[in-house]
N, C-alpha and C positions, 0 to 999 in steps of 0.2 A: 226571496219567496214571493210568489204571486198570490193574488187574492184566492185563487182556486186551490193553491197548495196549503193555505193557512188552515190548520185543523180547528174544529169547533168542539164544544163540550160534548155533543153527541158522539163524535168520533172517539173520544177517550172513553166514554161509557161503553161504547160497542167493543172497544179493545178489552176493557175489563171484563165484559161478558164473555168474550171469546177466551180470555185467559182462564176464567173459572169454569167454563163449560165442561172442560174435560177432566177437571180435578175431582169431581164427586160423582158417585152413582145416585140415582134416585132412591128414596127410601124403599125398602123391600120387606116382604114378610119373612118370618123365620124359616118357612118351608123353602122359599126362593133362595135364602142364604145357604141352606144345607145343600141344595142342588149346586150352587156355585162352588161350595167346598169340595163336593165330590168331583167336580170338573177341574178345579184348580186348588189343590191343597194349600197353596201359599196363603189363600184367603183365611185360613185357620191356623196359620203357622205360630209357633211359640215365638217369644221375644227374640231369643238367639237365632232361631231359624229365619225370622223375618230380617234381622240384621244381615245374616249371611246371604239371603236372596238379594238384598239391596246391593251389597258389595259385588256379588257375582254378576249382577245385571249389566254392568258396564264392561265386562270382559277384562282382558289382560293385555299387556304389552311387554316387550323385552327391554330391560335396562341393564346398565353396567354400574355396579357399585363395588368398591374395594377391588376393582379389576375383574370381578366375576359377573357372569351373565345370570340375571334373575328375571323371573316372571313377576310383573308388578300389576296389582289390581288398579285399573283406571279410576275406580271409585275414589281413590285417595288423591287423584289429580284434580278433584273438584270440577268435573267436567260440566256440571250444570251452571257454573259461574265463570266459565273461561279460565279456570285455574286460580281464581282470586285467593282461595284459601287451600291451595294444594299443599299437601304434606311433601316437602322435597326431601328425597333421600329416605333413609331408615326403612328401606323396603323389606329387609329381612325381619325387622321387628313387626312391621305391618302384616307380613305373611304369617308370622307366628300368631298374631292376634286373630287372624282369619281362621287359622287352624283350631284355636280355642273355640271360636264360634261354631265351627263345624262339629267338634266333639260334643259341645253342649247341645247343639240342635239334634244330634243323633242320640243323645242320652247315654253316652258311653261312659258314665261314671264321672264325667267332667262338668256336669250341670251345676255342681256346687262351687265351681271356680269363680273367684272375683278377679277380673282382669285388672292388672296394675300397670299403667303406663308411667314409666319413671325416667327421669333425666334432668340435666341442668337446665337453667333458664335459657330461653331462646333456641330450643332445639326442635320446635314444631309441635309441642304438646297442645297448645291452644288452637293451632291450625287444625290439628287432628279432631278436636271437639267440634270446631266450626264445620269442617268438611263432613264429619259424621252427620251433624244436624242438617246441613244443606242436602246431602245425598239422600237421607231418609225422607225429608220433606218432599223432594222432587220424585222419588221412587213411589211414594204413597199417592202421587197424582196420576200415575200411569195405571193402565188397565190391569197389568200384572201385579202391581204393588198395592192395590187398594187395601186399606186397613179398616176394620168394621167394629162397631159397638152397638149398644141398644138404647132406645128412648122409650120412656114410659108415659102413659096417660091413663089415670084411673077414673076420669070423668064418665059418669053413666054406669058405673059398676054397682048395680043394686040400688036400693032406695033406703030411706030412713036416716035418722040423725046420725047414727054411727057411721054410715057410709059417707054422708055429707061431710062430717068432720074429718074422716079419713082422706077423702078426696081433696079437701082444702089444704090438708097438711102435707100433701105430696109436693113439696117445693123446697127451694133453698134460697138463701139470701133473705129478702124481705117478704117472702110468701108468694107473691106473683099471682098469676092468673090460674085458677084451678083447672081451666080447660087447656092449659098449655102442655106441650111435650117437654119432658125433662130427660136430658141425656145422662147416662151414668157419669158421675163426676170423675171416675177413674178409668174410663175407656174399658169397661168390663167386656170380656170376650162373649160374643153372642151364644156360643155353645154352652156357656155356663148356665143358661136358662134351663137346659134339659136336666132331668134327673141323672145321677151319676152313671147308672147302668146303661141308659140310652146314649150318654156321651161316649161311653166305651164302645158301644156298637157302631156309632158313627165313625169313631177312630179306626175300628177294624175294617170298615167298608172303604176307607180312603186308600187309594192305590199309591202309597208312598212309603215303602218299607224302610227307606234310608232315614227318613226324618219324621217321626211321629208328630201329629198335630197337637195343639194345645187343648187337650180334653180333660185335663185333671185340675181345673180351676172352678171354684164355686162363685156365685153371685157376690158382688160387692155389697156392703151393708145398706147403701142407699137403694140399690135395686132390690135387695132382699125385702126391704120395707114395702116397696110397691108390690112385689110378688106376693108377699104374705097377706097384704090387704086384699088383693084380688082373689087369692085362693080362699080366704075367709068368706068373702061375699059370695062367691059362686058355689062353695061347699054348702053354705047355709041355704042356697037356692036349690040344692039337690042335683046340680049338674053332674051327669055321668062323664061328659067330655071336659073334665076339669082343666086339663092342661091346654086344650084348644081354646077354652073360654079365657083363660088367663092370658094366653099369647095371641089372642085375636088381634087382627090388624088395627082395631080401634084402641087397643091398649098397648101393644108392643110393636115396634118396627125396628128394623136393622138399618143403620145408616153408616155411610163411610165418613171418615174424617181424615184431614190432612195432618200427618205426623209432624209435630213441631215441639219446641220447648213448651212444656205445660200440658201438652196433649200427646202422650206416648213417649216423650223424652223428658226426663227430669234432670235438672242441673242444679246441683248444690254449689254455690259460689263461696269463695273464701270469706267474703264479708257477711254472709248470711248468719243470723244468730237465732237464739231462742233455745228452749229446752230440747233435749234429744228427741222427744216425741213430736214436738212442733216441727223440727227440721226434717224429720223422717216422714211423717204422715199428715201432720196438721194439728189443729187445736179445736176445742169446743167453743161455741159462741153462746155465752150466757143468755143474751137477749132471746135468741131463738129457742133455747131450752125452755124458757118460761112460756113462750107462745105456743110451742108445739105440744100436742098430746103424746107424751112418751110412754104412756101406759105403765107408769111406775119404774121406768128406766130411762137412761139417756137415749134420745132419738138420734140415729145417725144422720138424719136430715139437718141436724143442727151442727154438723161438723164441717169445718173448712178443710177440704181436701187439697191443701196447698203445700203439703210436704213433698220432698223430692221423690219418694217412693210412689206416692199417689199420682203425681204428674207423669212419672216414668213407667207406670203400669202399662203393660202391653208391648213395650219395645225395649227401652234402655234407660238406665239410671246412671248418671255421671256425677261423680264427686270431684270437683276441681280443688286444686291445692289441698289435697287430702290431709296434710299435716296440720291444717287449721281445724280439721274435724276428726282428729285422731280418736276422740272420745266415742265417736259414732261407729267406728270401724268394727269393734267387737259386737255392737248391737246389730250389725248388718249380717252377722254369721247365720242367723236363722232364715234369712231371706233366700239364699241359694239352697240351704238345707231343707227347710220346711215350706218355703214359698208362701209364708204367711206372716202377717204382722197384726198387732192389736191396736184398735183405737182406744179401747178401754178394757177393763177386766172382762166384761161380758161380751164385747163386740170385736170380732176379729175380721181380717180381710185377707183373701187369697191374692197373691201377687205373681205375675209372670213378667220378669224384667231381667235384662242382662246388666249386671253390675260392672261398672268401669270406674276405676279409681285413678286419678291423675295427680302426680306429685313431683316436687323437686326432691333432690337427694336427702333433704332433711327428714322425710318420713322414714327412710331407712334407719337413721339414728334413733328415731322415736320407737321403732319396732324392736330395736336391739337393746333397749333400756334394761331389760331383765334377762338378757342372754346368758349372763353368768349363772343364772339359777337353773339352766338347762331344763330338766324334766319339769321343774316347778314354774317355768316361764308362763305367766298368764296370757301372753300373746302368742303362744305357740300354735294354738288352734287357728288363729287368724292368719299367721304366716304360712301355715300349711295350705290354706285356701287361696292365698294371693298368688297369681301367676304373673310374674314380673316380665315385662317387655321394655327394654332399655332404649330410649331415644338418645342419640348422640349428636354432637356437632358434625356437620357435613365434612367429609373428607374428599369430596369430589368438587374440584374447582369450578367446573361448569355449573353444577347445581347451586353452589354457593353464590356464584355471580347472578344467577336468576333470582335467588332469594334476596340478595342485596339490591338488585334493580327494583324488586317489588317493595322492599322496605323504603327505599329512597324515592322511587318514582310512582309508588302506588300501583294499583292493578294494571295500569297501562305501561308500567315499566318492564313487564315480562310478556313473552309471547303467550298465545292461547295454548290450551292443552294440545290441540292438533299440531301446533308449531313446535312442540318440544322434540328435539332430536337428541338421542342419547349416545350417539356413536361418533360425534365430531371430535377431532383430536385436540389435545391441549395446545395452547399457544407455545410454540417452540421456535427457536432460530433454525433448527435443523429441518423442520417440516412446517414452514409457514403457511398460513391461510392467505391467499393472495388478496382477498377482499375483506377488510375488517368488519364491514357491515354484515357479512354472511355468518358471523359467529357472535352470539349474544354477549359473551364476556368481553369481546373485542370492540363491539359497536359502541358508538357514542351514545350519550343520554342527555337530552336537553330538557331542562326543568324551568318553569316559570316561578320566580321568587318575587314576592311582594316587597317593594322598596319603601323607604320612608315617606315618599309622596303618594302612597297608596296606588302606585303604578306597578306593573309587572315587568321585571327584568329577566331576560332569557339567560340562563347559565348553562354551560356545557361541561359535562364530564367527558373529556376527550377519549377517543378510542384507546382501549386497553386500561383506562383508569379503573373501571369496575373489575376487569379481570385481574389487574394487579392487586387491588384490595382483597379480592376473593382468594387469590393464590397466597397472599401473605397470611390471611386468616387460617386457611387450610394448613399451611406449613407449620403454624404454631400449635396445631392440634395433633401433629404426628409425633410418635415416639421415636427417639434416636437409639434406644437400646437394641432394637431389632434390625438396625440398618447393617446390611453386609458391606464388606469392603468395596469401594468403588461406586456405591450408590448414595447420592445425596438426597436431601429431603425434597427438593424440587422434583427430582426423578421419581421419588417415591410417590409424590402426588400424581405425576404422570402415569405411573403404573396403575394407581388406583382408578384413574380416569379412563385410560385406554386399554389397560390390560397388558401393555407391552411398552418397551422403549427400544429404540434402534440407534446404533452407533456404528461408526467406521473405525476399524483398527487395521492399520497396515494394508489398506486397500480392500479389506474384507468387511463385510457388514456383520455386526454383532446384534443379535436380537435376543432381548431379555424379556421374558414374560412373567406375569405375576405368579404363575405356577412354579417358576424356578426358584422363588424365594419364599421362605417361611416367615411371615410377619407375625408379630404378636397380636394381642387382643386389646391393647390399650388405646389405640388411636380413636380420637373423637370424644374422649371423656373430659379433656381439658383443652384450654386454648382461648383464643380471642373470639367472643360471641359476635354474632352478626349485629346485635343491638349497639355494641361499642363502635363498630365500623359505621353503622348508620348515623350515629351521633356525630362522629368525626366528619363524615361527608356533609351532614347538615350544617355544621359550623362553617365548613369551607364554602358551602353555597351561600351562606349569609354575608360573606365579606369578599371584597375584590382582592385579587392577588397583587402583590407589589411588583408590577411590570406594566409596560405600556408600549404602544405602537402608534405611529402617526395615522394609520388608516384602519387598523383592525382592533376589535375589542378583546385583545389578548388577556386583559385583566379579568375577564368573565369566564375564562377557560380554566378548568381544574385538570391538571395533567396527572398522569400516573405517579410522577415524582412527588407532586404536591400531596397526593393521598398517602403514599408510603411514608413520607417524612412526618406528616401530621399524625398518623397512626402510631409511629414509633415514639415521637416526642411526647405524646399524651399518656403513654403507658404508666409513667412514674406517678402521675396525678390521679390515676383511676383507682378508687378504693377496692375494686373487685380483684386486683392482682397483687400477689405477694411480691416482695423484693426479689425473690429467686425467679419468679415468673417474669418480672419486668426485665431482668438481665438476660434471661433466656430468649424471650420474645424479641428483644432489641437485636440480639445477635443473629436472628434468622431473617432480618430484613435484607441484608446484603445480597444473598443468592437470588432472592426474588427480584430485587432491583436490576441485577445483572440480566436475568431472564427477560424482563420487560425491555431493557435497552436492546437486547438481541432482536426482540420482536419489532420494536420501532425501527430499528436499523433495516430489518428485512422489508418492512413496508416502504421506507424511503428509497432504498436501493432498488427494490422491485419496481417502484413508480418511475425512477430514473431510466431503468432499462426495459420499460414495458414494451418497446418496439424491437428489442434486440433478441427476444427469446426464439429459438429455433423451433418450428412446428414439430410435433411428435411424429407426424407422418413423414417428414424429411429424415428424421433419425431412423425410423423403422425401415425406410427404403435403403438407407445406407447399410443397415444390418443385413437386409436381404441380399444385397449385392456382395457383401463380405462372405456370407455363407456360400453363395454360388461360386465365388472366386475360389474359395478354399476347396470346394467339392468338384471344381472344374465342370460345372453343369450350367446350363443357361438359366436365366431369370424369366419367370412367367410374367408377361406384361399384357396390357390390353391389345397390343399389336401382335401378340404371340411370343414364343420363346426368343430371347435375345441374350447375347453375351453380356456378362457383368460389365458395367460402365466404369472402366479403369480411371478415366479422367474425373468423373463425378466423385469417386471414392477419394482420389488424390486431393481434390478441392475441399471436400469435407474434412479430411485429416489435417490439411495444412491451414485452412482459413477458419473453419468452424471450431475444430478441436484445438488448433494451434499446436499440434504435436510435432509436426515435422516441417521441413522446408524443401526447396527444390533439390537440394543436394542428396536428399533421401530417396530420390526416384531416378530411374533411367528412362526419361520421357515420362510415360505414365505408369511404367512398371515399378512396383515397389521393391526396394532393397530389402535385405534380411531384417534390419530393425523394424521396418514397417510391417513385414510379414509376421514377425514375432508378435508385434502389438496386436495385430488383427486376430491371431490365433489365441494368444494368451490372455489378452485383456477384454476382447469382445466375445469371441466364440466360447471360450471357456466359462466366462461369467454367465452367459446365457445357458450353457449346459448345466451349470450348478443350479440356476433358477429352474430349469426344466425338471431337474432331478427332485428338487424340493417340492415342486408342484406337479409332480408326475401324475399322469392319468392314462386314458386310453390312447390319446394322441397329443402331439405338441407341435406348435408352429411358432414362428417369430411373432405372429399376430397375437398369440395368447399371452406373450411375455409382458410384464410391467417393466418397460425400459427404464423407468425412473428408479428401479431397484438396482440397476447396473451402475457401479460407481463411476465408470468412465463416461457414461452417457447422462448420468443424473445431473452433473454440473452443466451440461448443455441444455437440458430441459428446464432446470431451475437456475436461471441466470440471475442470481442475487448476491454476487460476491463483489466486494469493494474493488478487487483487481479488475473485474469487468468494467466497472465505471471508469477507472483510470485509463484502460485501454481505449474505451470508446470516447471518452471526453478528456484527453490529455491536458487540455488547457483550463479545466475546471479547477477552482481554488476553494477548498472548504473554508479557509480563513475569511473569505470574502462573502460567504453565503448570506449572512445576516443582512448586508447592505451591498450587494454586488455592483460594480461599476457598470455603467451603461454600455450596451453593445459588446458584451463579453460573453464567452461561453458559459460562465457561471450564471449570468443573468438569464440567458435563454433556457439553460437547463433547469434553473430553479422555477421559472414560470411554468414550464410543462409539468414539472414534478408536482408543484402545488395543485395544478389543475387536475392531475390524475388522482392525487390523494383526495381531493374534494369529491371526485366521481366515485370514490371507493368508501365514502362515509365520513370523511373528515370535514370539518368546517374550514373556511380559509384561515381563521385564526388558529385553530388547533393544528392545521397543516403547517402553518408558519412556525409555531412553537416546536412541533415534533421534528421537522426537518432541521431547524437550527440546532436542537439538542444533539441530533444524530451527527451532523457535520462538525459540531464542536468536539464530540467524542472521538471522531475518526481523524482529526487533523495530524496527530503524531504518526498514526499508521499510514496515512496518505503519503507523507514525506518519505517514508521508508520504502515505498514501492518503486520499482524501477520504471523506466519509460514504457516498457511493454506490459506493465501492470502486475509484475510479480515482485516479491521481495527477493533480496539477494540469496537468502537461504533456500528459496524455492527453486532457483535455477541450478539444479544439480543433475548429474548424469542419470540417476535413477528416477528422477521426477522431472521430465521434460517441461519446459515452460509452456503454459497454455496461452493461446491467442485466438480470440473470437472476433477479431476486428473485421472479418469479411462477411458478416452475417447479412447486412442489408445491401446487397449488390457487391460489385467488385470481384465476384466469383461466380462460377457456374452453379446454377440450381438445378434440382431434379425436374424432369419434364412431367 
């Protein structure tokens, strides 16, 4: 950094000025505020309506959860903080929460509802609270989301000792300056200053029939003290414009405030204590009661408005870990019903706040303590008002991987909100992603870990390690009772993520969608929580693996196998799991491990054969010529109509597909078996595809050639048989330490380089390729010299041979 680039203190101050400049409106008069309300009713919205406006301000996006397409509100992706506290998954529960807000904002009889967010630990409930606070804070800084309250100053109101004493007493805390402005301590609504009849007239004038504004709240006790004092003074003076005198700009001004915890958002934490009144609204301060002239009663200026309802007045009140405050829940009933609480017997306070209760499942047990008493259940009224929205463990492997990356790597461990893609497929051997770095759950994650010498050691979670842990966790959360025959838990996870799975049966593609299967409703209620996985990974990060390499730091790499083994081995020592759960979860590791091995094998084989794949344009051109040959029509080319190229089709079929040899042709003319193959395997397959995807018109160019079984293998060259055909002298047994100047050494060097280009480190590429080659040694020896097993070389399944892909045969012009 040059001297010119070095920032100074003034630069930081200017940045702070710029940050705050747009967050507030200048103070305004009551008349100016009413004009603003008439122009933008959100400026006078009720608490529920304001929450709804904040959520809707960020729009929606489409997601897939449990295999279904849902519209999700971007607000819950924590867009203002790059997704740091995004609520992952649980979109249906979040949408139901928004529906509650919409009903409460419209006053459709649901305004007495207390929202209840329920679910096991580590399901995103705390993230929901943080996301809510973050979003409300940032929305209130925007022009459309300004939130307003009033400030008072009684200085100069009349003369005489009574007035002076009254003016001096308008304060809180230690008294302060009598000339100071004092804001309503509970963010009272500016319209509450008006008499009730006028408030109703303003509400009628607002052009928003769907959502009435907050016109049914009265002044808070502190503001009422100031109002009554000013009214008394100016009434004694005989003022005819009494309201104008009271609300003169010298005494009253409307100011905007940034919504945050303590100002518009009240949060009652599990560890908060005190009497019910202290927790809900606050407490009296004895010292101030003695100092202030309370005219024979307690003065509301001597009250500490630090209870959760006082802080949340105007927007939302959140009770965290509600089972710790079960004694308060019944006392909250009057808030949505009457919208009023009492500071003391003679002093009440109107409230406008959306109540939100967050709890673990233990609150459910607390509420059912008297269920056997049925009609005499003292908690019946409370349960009727609680609208429950259940948060569950994620059953989408991709989302679980993002959550785990955030838990392990912090905010930088996950992509920003704009980077979240919801439609990328699950890692499968049948449909592999070519580049691990292109898929968050497959990508590696490098984390700096402080060592004993106070230095930083880089540790790597190898590609697929996060995805493997996420898939294992998801699989433990899925019910087996609703599994149909032929579908395993890994495939169920794939259905939930992609909405479908595809298989090949007897040369035919089988497509199963989530709509074809009726799953139960128990998934996600139990299973391994992300916090357990996080702790396992953290322990692995803190110690080196028991392996070494003369050149590469393989001991610093955490492989998918390392993670899966550690997760399974630690289950029996974890107090949160029962013995039955431990046994069940341990049994679910094997299919996950097998899927991960398939994915790693696809990566390695794909890297070995990176230069062998036939371009899709070449395959498409072959298909065009086959169609023209069958129809006995010319092919349209850039040079004009031409006869189908018989020699090019022959070369493709013999050298690229490996279906036939010279004896199957008379020169370049196909014999009957070749003609049957072209019509039955190529043209008929495309005809089926055209029928399934029929529209106004169809051409070969419209087809997804990768969906045709006979052509898919050519386009996705990731079979071990391809490797043996292309590299017959390769020896998997020598892969770990190949002899010099051998095909194994050369192939390994190019494979490692390609894996590194695709997101692996040299160390993780070494470990992954070794594991794959170790696993395929037995299979390799069973392959014939042409790359097929003996069982594959049958009359109904001709042997494939792609050895002529890189030269040695004619290519299309």
